C-alpha positions in Angstrom: -39.7 28.0 -18.8 -36.5 27.0 -16.8 -36.3 23.7 -14.9 -35.0 23.4 -11.3 -33.5 20.3 -9.7 -34.4 19.9 -6.1 -33.5 17.9 -3.0 -36.2 17.9 -0.3 -37.3 16.1 2.9 -40.9 14.9 3.4 -42.7 15.0 6.8 -41.2 11.6 7.8 -37.7 12.9 7.1 -37.3 10.8 3.9 -35.1 12.5 1.2 -36.6 12.9 -2.3 -35.3 14.4 -5.5 -36.9 15.7 -8.7 -37.4 18.5 -11.2 -39.8 21.4 -11.3 -40.6 23.6 -14.3 -41.3 27.1 -12.8 -40.2 30.7 -13.6 -37.8 31.2 -10.7 -36.0 29.6 -7.8 -38.3 31.3 -5.2 -41.4 29.9 -7.0 -39.8 26.4 -6.9 -39.2 26.7 -3.2 -42.9 27.9 -2.7 -44.2 25.1 -4.8 -42.2 22.5 -2.8 -43.6 23.9 0.5 -47.1 23.7 -0.9 -46.5 20.0 -1.8 -45.5 19.4 1.9 -41.8 19.1 1.3 -38.9 20.9 3.1 -36.4 21.9 0.4 -32.7 21.5 1.2 -31.3 22.3 -2.3 -32.8 24.0 -5.3 -30.6 24.5 -8.4 -31.4 25.5 -11.9 -30.8 22.5 -14.2 -29.4 24.6 -17.0 -26.6 26.0 -14.9 -25.5 22.5 -13.9 -25.6 21.5 -17.6 -23.6 24.6 -18.6 -20.9 23.9 -16.1 -20.6 20.3 -17.2 -20.6 21.3 -20.9 -18.0 24.0 -20.2 -15.8 21.6 -18.5 -16.2 19.1 -21.3 -15.3 21.8 -23.9 -12.2 22.8 -21.9 -11.0 19.2 -22.0 -11.7 18.8 -25.7 -10.0 22.0 -26.6 -6.9 21.1 -24.7 -4.6 19.3 -27.2 -1.9 16.9 -25.9 1.3 18.8 -25.2 -0.4 22.3 -25.2 -0.2 24.7 -22.3 -3.0 27.0 -21.2 -2.2 30.3 -19.5 -1.2 29.5 -16.0 -2.2 25.8 -16.3 -0.4 22.6 -17.5 -2.2 20.2 -19.7 -2.1 16.7 -18.1 -1.6 13.7 -20.4 -3.1 10.6 -19.1 -1.2 7.4 -19.8 -3.2 4.1 -19.5 -2.5 2.0 -16.4 -0.7 4.9 -14.7 -3.5 7.3 -13.9 -6.7 7.0 -12.0 -5.3 6.6 -8.5 -4.2 9.0 -5.8 -1.5 8.3 -3.2 -2.7 7.6 0.4 -0.6 10.5 1.7 -2.4 13.0 -0.6 -5.8 11.5 0.4 -4.9 12.0 4.0 -4.1 15.7 3.4 -7.3 16.2 1.4 -9.5 14.6 4.1 -7.9 16.5 6.9 -8.2 19.8 5.1 -11.9 19.1 4.2 -12.6 18.1 7.8 -11.0 21.4 9.1 -13.1 23.5 6.6 -16.4 21.8 7.4 -15.7 21.8 11.2 -15.0 25.6 10.9 -18.6 26.1 9.5 -17.8 26.4 5.8 -20.5 24.8 3.6 -19.4 21.5 2.0 -19.7 22.7 -1.6 -17.7 25.9 -0.9 -15.1 23.8 0.9 -14.7 21.5 -2.0 -14.3 24.5 -4.4 -11.5 25.9 -2.1 -9.7 22.5 -2.1 -10.1 22.2 -5.9 -8.3 25.5 -6.4 -5.4 24.7 -4.2 -5.0 21.0 -5.1 -1.8 20.2 -7.1 -2.4 16.6 -7.9 -4.1 16.6 -11.3 -6.2 13.4 -10.8 -7.6 14.5 -7.4 -8.2 18.0 -8.7 -10.3 16.7 -11.5 -12.2 14.4 -9.2 -12.9 17.2 -6.7 -14.4 19.2 -9.5 -16.6 16.4 -10.7 -17.8 15.8 -7.1 -18.6 19.5 -6.7 -20.7 19.4 -10.0 -22.5 16.3 -8.8 -23.4 18.0 -5.4 -24.6 21.0 -7.3 -26.8 18.7 -9.4 -28.5 17.4 -6.3 -26.4 14.4 -5.3 -25.4 13.8 -1.7 -21.7 13.8 -0.9 -21.5 10.0 -0.4 -23.3 9.5 -3.8 -20.8 11.8 -5.5 -17.9 9.9 -3.8 -19.3 6.6 -4.9 -18.9 7.6 -8.6 -15.1 7.4 -8.1 -14.4 4.0 -6.5 -10.7 4.0 -7.5 -10.1 7.1 -5.3 -12.6 6.5 -2.5 -13.0 3.0 -1.1 -16.1 1.6 0.5 -14.9 2.4 4.0 -14.6 6.1 3.1 -17.9 6.2 1.3 -19.9 4.4 4.0 -18.4 6.5 6.8 -19.3 9.7 5.0 -22.8 8.3 4.4 -23.2 7.6 8.1 -22.0 11.1 8.9 -24.6 12.6 6.5 -27.4 10.5 8.0 -26.4 11.4 11.6 -25.7 15.0 10.8 -22.2 14.7 12.1 -20.2 14.9 8.8 -17.4 17.0 10.3 -16.9 14.5 13.2 -16.8 11.6 10.7 -14.3 13.4 8.4 -12.1 14.0 11.4 -12.2 10.3 12.3 -11.5 9.4 8.7 -8.5 11.7 8.7 -7.2 10.2 11.9 -7.7 6.7 10.7 -5.9 7.3 7.4 -3.0 9.2 9.2 -2.5 6.4 11.6 -2.6 3.8 8.9 0.0 5.8 6.9 2.1 6.3 10.1 2.4 2.6 10.8 3.1 1.8 7.1 5.8 4.6 7.0 7.5 3.3 10.1 7.7 -0.2 8.7 9.1 1.1 5.4 11.6 3.4 7.1 12.8 0.7 9.4 13.3 -1.8 6.5 14.9 0.7 4.1 18.4 0.6 5.5 18.8 -3.3 5.7 17.2 -3.7 2.2 19.5 -1.0 0.7 22.6 -2.6 2.3 21.6 -6.0 1.1 21.0 -4.8 -2.5 24.4 -2.9 -2.6 26.2 -5.9 -1.0 24.6 -8.3 -3.5 25.7 -6.1 -6.5 29.3 -5.8 -5.2 29.6 -9.6 -4.5 28.1 -10.3 -7.9 30.7 -8.1 -9.6 33.5 -9.8 -7.6 32.3 -13.4 -8.3 31.5 -12.8 -12.0 34.2 -10.4 -13.2 37.1 -10.4 -10.7 37.6 -13.8 -9.1 37.5 -15.9 -12.4 40.4 -13.8 -13.8 42.6 -14.9 -10.9 42.3 -18.5 -12.1 44.5 -17.8 -15.2 46.9 -15.8 -13.1 47.3 -18.6 -10.6 47.7 -21.2 -13.3 50.7 -19.3 -14.8 52.2 -18.5 -11.4 52.1 -22.1 -10.0 53.1 -23.6 -13.3 50.5 -26.4 -13.3 50.7 -27.3 -9.6 47.3 -27.8 -7.9 45.6 -24.9 -6.2 44.6 -25.1 -2.5 41.2 -26.9 -2.1 39.5 -23.8 -0.6 40.6 -21.7 -3.5 39.3 -24.3 -6.0 36.0 -24.3 -4.1 35.6 -20.5 -4.4 36.7 -20.5 -8.0 34.2 -23.2 -8.9 31.4 -21.2 -7.2 32.5 -18.1 -9.1 32.6 -19.9 -12.5 29.1 -21.5 -11.7 27.7 -18.0 -10.9 29.3 -16.6 -14.0 28.0 -19.3 -16.3 24.5 -19.4 -14.8 23.7 -15.7 -14.3 25.7 -13.7 -16.8 27.2 -14.9 -20.1 30.2 -12.9 -21.2 32.1 -12.7 -24.5 32.1 -15.8 -26.7 29.5 -17.6 -24.4 26.9 -14.9 -25.0 24.5 -15.3 -28.0 24.6 -12.9 -30.9 28.2 -12.0 -29.9 27.0 -9.6 -27.3 29.5 -8.5 -24.6 27.2 -9.3 -21.8 23.9 -11.4 -21.9 21.6 -12.6 -19.0 22.2 -16.3 -18.1 19.6 -19.0 -17.5 19.2 -18.3 -13.8 18.0 -14.7 -14.5 15.3 -16.1 -16.9 14.4 -18.7 -14.3 13.9 -15.9 -11.7 11.8 -13.9 -14.1 9.7 -16.9 -14.9 9.3 -17.7 -11.2 8.1 -14.1 -10.5 5.6 -14.3 -13.4 4.3 -17.7 -12.2 3.9 -16.3 -8.6 1.9 -13.3 -9.9 -0.5 -15.7 -11.8 -0.7 -18.0 -8.8 -1.6 -15.1 -6.4 -4.5 -14.2 -8.7 -6.1 -17.6 -8.0 -8.2 -18.0 -4.8 -6.2 -21.0 -3.5 -2.8 -19.4 -4.3 -3.8 -16.2 -2.5 -5.0 -18.2 0.5 -1.8 -20.2 0.8 0.4 -17.0 0.4 -1.6 -15.1 3.1 -1.4 -18.2 5.4 2.3 -18.4 4.9 2.7 -14.7 5.6 1.0 -15.0 9.0 3.1 -18.1 10.0 6.5 -17.3 8.5 9.4 -17.0 10.9 10.5 -13.6 12.2 8.2 -11.5 10.0 5.1 -13.6 10.7 4.3 -12.2 14.1 4.8 -8.6 12.9 2.4 -9.2 9.9 -0.2 -10.7 12.2 0.0 -7.7 14.5 -0.4 -5.4 11.6 -3.5 -7.3 10.4 -5.0 -7.2 13.9 -4.4 -3.5 14.3 -5.9 -2.8 10.9 -9.0 -5.0 11.6 -9.7 -3.4 15.0 -9.0 0.2 13.9 -11.2 -0.1 10.8 -14.1 -1.8 12.7 -13.8 0.6 15.6 -13.8 3.6 13.4 -16.9 2.4 11.4 -19.0 1.5 14.4 -18.1 4.7 16.3 -19.1 6.7 13.2 -22.6 5.2 13.2 -22.2 2.5 10.5 -24.4 -0.6 11.3 -22.4 -3.5 12.7 -23.3 -5.9 9.8 -22.4 -3.3 7.2 -19.2 -2.4 9.1 -18.1 -6.1 9.1 -18.8 -6.4 5.4 -16.5 -3.4 4.7 -13.8 -4.7 7.1 -13.9 -8.0 5.3 -13.3 -6.3 1.9 -10.5 -4.0 3.2 -8.7 -6.5 5.5 -5.9 -7.1 3.0 -5.5 -10.8 4.1 -7.7 -13.7 3.0 -7.3 -15.5 6.3 -8.5 -12.5 8.3 -11.2 -11.9 5.7 -12.6 -15.4 6.3 -12.5 -14.8 10.0 -14.5 -11.6 9.6 -17.0 -13.3 7.3 -17.6 -15.9 10.1 -18.1 -13.1 12.6 -20.6 -11.5 10.2 -22.6 -14.7 10.0 -22.5 -15.1 13.8 -23.7 -11.5 14.4 -26.4 -12.0 11.7 -27.8 -14.9 13.7 -27.8 -13.0 16.9 -24.7 -14.5 18.4 -21.6 -12.8 19.8 -18.4 -11.7 18.0 -15.9 -13.5 20.2 -16.8 -17.1 19.4 -15.8 -17.0 15.6 -12.8 -14.8 16.5 -11.6 -17.5 18.9 -12.2 -20.2 16.3 -10.1 -18.4 13.6 -6.8 -19.0 15.3 -5.6 -15.6 14.1 -6.5 -13.4 17.0 -4.7 -13.9 20.4 -6.6 -14.5 23.6 -6.0 -10.9 24.8 -7.8 -9.5 21.8 -10.7 -11.9 22.2 -11.0 -11.1 25.9 -11.0 -7.3 25.3 -13.6 -7.6 22.5 -15.7 -9.8 24.8 -15.5 -7.1 27.6 -16.3 -4.4 25.1 -19.4 -6.3 23.9 -20.7 -7.0 27.4 -20.2 -3.4 28.6 -21.5 -1.7 25.4 -18.1 0.0 24.8 -17.0 -2.1 21.8 -15.8 0.8 19.6 -13.6 2.2 22.4 -12.2 -1.2 23.2 -11.4 -1.9 19.5 -9.5 1.5 19.4 -7.5 0.5 22.5 -6.6 -2.8 20.9 -5.5 -1.0 17.7 -3.3 1.4 19.7 -1.7 -1.4 21.6 -0.9 -3.5 18.6 0.4 -0.5 16.6 2.8 0.2 19.4 3.8 -3.5 19.5 4.4 -3.4 15.7 6.6 -0.3 16.1 8.6 -2.0 18.9 8.9 -5.3 16.9 10.1 -3.6 13.8 12.7 -1.6 15.7 14.0 -4.7 17.5 14.1 -6.6 14.2 16.0 -4.0 12.4 18.5 -3.5 15.2 19.1 -7.3 15.1 19.3 -7.4 11.4 22.2 -4.9 11.1 24.8 -6.9 13.1 23.7 -10.1 11.4 24.1 -8.6 8.0 27.5 -7.1 8.9 28.8 -10.5 10.1 27.4 -12.3 7.1 29.0 -9.9 4.6 32.3 -10.0 6.6 32.3 -13.8 6.3 31.6 -13.8 2.6 34.1 -11.1 1.7 36.7 -12.6 4.1 36.3 -16.0 2.5 36.9 -14.6 -1.0 40.0 -12.7 0.2 41.5 -15.8 2.0 40.8 -17.9 -1.1 42.7 -15.5 -3.3 45.6 -15.2 -0.9 46.1 -18.9 -0.3 47.9 -19.6 -3.7 50.2 -16.6 -3.0 51.1 -18.0 0.4 51.7 -21.4 -1.2 53.9 -19.7 -3.9 55.9 -17.7 -1.3 56.5 -20.9 0.8 57.7 -22.7 -2.4 60.0 -19.9 -3.3 61.4 -19.9 0.3 61.9 -23.7 0.1 63.8 -23.4 -3.2 66.1 -20.7 -1.8 66.9 -22.8 1.2 67.7 -25.8 -0.9 70.0 -23.7 -3.1 71.7 -22.3 0.0 72.3 -25.9 1.2 73.8 -26.9 -2.1 76.2 -24.0 -1.9 
């Protein structure tokens, strides 16, 4: 006799799951109604097992490097797979929200997205989620099985939407939240791309000049001036070039194992410093010090602080407006804040709310949030419009971040141009000074010869 997995609600609205051994699906539904349950999902257990087994066989049959008809076999490399880019997650969430909002059943919508998804990792995950839903799991429970793809914020918002019967609304809010987060991140990256690219290219060019070009002029000048001293500024530039050459790149006979070029000690020091910083940032104290420095560093500090405030208010506002309880929302915000200092402030807010106090007092004591934010949160708390006020704060600070980044990049460009002009100009002047000295000496010799004649 076949078995059927079911999901049903009792008279109090509590969800229950189980298995019935009956002859047909209709009999399973009738039996559940006789038991006083209201069935929401009844699926034959064997069908779910067959689908899972079929998928497992397909994976086992696919040898590495083979290609099925119309499909590419994906080879998973350790440490490189298992995650999906935020941009792809934004598109998936928006598409799912559109399908559910249009009245398409969730499972059917997931199957549609699985067929059209190009990212192999997400495609596989969507398939596994669909099988879990068919097996009787809720959408949030299926998502929770893939923590690398769906974070706690995503799962809890979906769970709140399921409990409130407004899944399509929550998915739309999630999509908007992710799109705005990606938008602000994209603006910062786009604004910083040009200055960073110019700085990297300029560093490479100056490195080549100081390591390979300038030191060769020392021998030329020694032959031309026949032992006479070089100008002091030229000696300074040549000594800097020789120091850079000896400390960063070893060439020719100085390089070990007779290699033409070999990294110097400074490069190994830099590599060691980077490794030490990575280990330090994994410690609790090191992470705290680094996050504190980021918030207080000159020029970039105010921008990073505004980004942290926008992220905090946007996340908390989205969760609360989606129906997530305030204490649970604060716990999620603490884990997704991205900054230890902000996380500690949110933890204090959580304890304050847990004891029945207001949000504003611990926010004020953290010294992270400016008075305007605290005042607006206070007004939102008193008027009962906290989610809307948090969203307004997030919009305001995202605009301020956009303006600050634009102003910073517009200021960086002329500063970089002037700095590079001074460096390159100094090198050129240093190389021309011996030539000017030589020309003046030749002119003096000709005049003295003319006087003798």
